[in-house]
N, C-alpha and C positions, 0 to 999 in steps of 0.2 A: 654120689647119688644121682638119680635120673630126674630131671625137671619134668614135671607132668605136662603132657601135651607135646613133648619134644623128643628127639632121639639123642640129645646131646647130654653127656655125663657132665655133671658139675660138682664142686665141692664148695661149700660154704664155711667160712672160719671167722671167728671174732678175735681181734688183736687188741692188746692194750698197750698204751704207752705213757710214759711220764717225763716231764722235764722239770728241773729245779733251777732257781736262780736266787741271787741275793735281793731281798726286798730293799726298796728305796723310799718308801713312805711309812710314816707312823701315824696311825689313826687311834684316837683316844675318844672313848665314848664315856661321858661322866654325867652326874647330876649334882646340882646345887639345891640342897634341902634345908629348910628352916622350920621350926616350930615357934608359935607364938600364941598370945591370948586373943589377937584379933586378926581378921583377914588382911587388913591394911598393912600391919606389922610383919606378918609372914611373907606376903608378896613383896614387901619392901626389902627384906633381908635377902630374899632369893635374887631379886634384881641387883642388889648391892654386890652379892657374891659372884653372880654371873659377870657383871661389869668388871669386877677385879680380875677374874680369870682371863677375860678377853684383853684387858689392858696389859696384864703381866706376860701374856703369850704373844702379843703383836709382833715382837721383835723376831720370832721364829716363822712368820709367814713369808712366803716367797711366791713370785709371779708363777702362774701355771698350776698352782696347787689349789684344791678347793677351799673356799673361804669357810670360816666357822659356821656351823649349822645349829640353830636352836630349834627345839621342837618339844612337844609333850609337856606344856605347862599344866600342872596339876595342883588342885586344892582340895584337901579333905578335912572333914571335921574330926576332931577327937572327942570321944565321949568318956563318961566315967565307967566304972566296972559293970554297972547295971545297964549300960548302953542307952541311958536316958538323957542325962544332962550333957550339954556340950561343955567341954572344958578348954578347948583350944583348937587351934588350926595348923595343919602341916601343908606347906607349899613346896613344890619342887619343879625345877626347869632342867630338861635334858639339853645336852650340848655335845656336839661332835668337833673335834679339833683334828686337823690333818696338817702334818708338817713334812717337809722333804728332809731326808737324811736320817738313817736310823740311829745314828750316833746321838741324835737329840732326844731319843725316847726317855732315857732316864732324867734328863734335865727337864723335859716337858712335865713329867709326873711330879717332880720336885717343885716346879713352878706353880702348878695349879693347886698343889697341896698347901703351899705357903699362901697363896692368893685367897683361897676359899676357906681354909682352915678346917674345923670340925663340920662344916656344912658340905664338905665335898663327899661325894659317892662316886667311886670309880666303877663302871659297869663292864668295861673291857678295854683292852689295849691290843691292837693287831698291827702287824708289820706286813706290808702289801708292796706289790710291784705296780708302778705308776702305769706302765704300758706292758701288758702280758702278751701282746700279739706274738712276739718272738718265741716265748715259751709255749704258746698254743701251737705255733707251727711245728716246733721240734716234738711236741707230744703227739701230734697227729701223724707225723713222719715215723715216729717210733712205733706208734700202734699199728700203722700199715705194714711196716717192716716185720712186726711180730706176727700179723696174720699171714703174711706171705711165707715166712719161715715155717709156720704151722702147717700151712697148706702144702708146701713142698714136701715136708716130711710124710704127711698122710698120703699124698699122691705116690711118693716113692715106695711107701709100704704096700700100696695097691699095685704097684708095677706100672704107674702112669706118670705123667708130667703135666705141668700146668700150662694152660693155653691162655686165651684172651680173658680179660676181666669182664664179667657179665654185669656186676652191680656193686656199688659201693654205698653203704648206709652207715652214716656217722652217728654216734651218740653224742649228746650235749657235753661240752667240755666241763670238767670238774676243776675246782680250785681248792687248794689246801694250804692256807697259810700257816706256817709253823713257827712262830716266834719262841724263843726261848728266854723266859724271864728268871733272872736269879732270884733266890729266896730273899724276901723283903727284909731290909736291914734298917736299923735305926739310923737317923741322919746325924749322929752325934758328931761325925767329922765334917759335917757341912757338905758332904758330897751328894751327887745325884744317885738316884735309885739305880742300881746296877742291873742292866737288861742286855742280853746277847742278841745279835741279829738273827740268827737261825736261817731258815730257808723258806722261800715260797715256791710251792710245787703245783703244776698244772697236769692234770691227767686227761687221757682221751681214749675212746674205744671206738672202733670201726669194725663193721661186719662186711666182708668181702666174698664175692662169689666169682670163682674161676671156671672156665671150661676145662675139662680134662682131655688130653690127647694121648 
């Protein structure tokens, strides 16, 4: 195509790339929740459960890995069917645990389950890469190569060839952690929850404009 206001033919192509690597971090988002007849009892049970989880998982923490994060302390009243009389209170505390080494994923789930018991609610488990910079670089390179390959093909079809690059516009990088969790099994054998490592992928897109010669 011809760029408005110039006499230089150009071609603009968008390329896409992806790079995948083995995750090396386990991130577990959970809640400790308790119901009681009084506010004090409900909050106390949540505090006790949270403390038990932190104590039980302390051995899995390593230097350089984010420390446990607590957030979202909630307290709600429970009413009767008519919605008039208060019959109790529900308290909950959100907690994020991060540990190094995906082989610890199953053991981590087992440990928090044993520590908090029926008060535990697991909101999500993800396997991530601690430093995705290398994956991002590979994904960007793959995206640029894809754009160049497409542009070369279109230029050849038009009986032309690529010249200098006029512009490069990159889209924000996308992350796609893809953990594989085996079907939940009863702990009758005392073993950890079976979880497979899967992959963590990073995608990139770039739009490149070349001059045509």
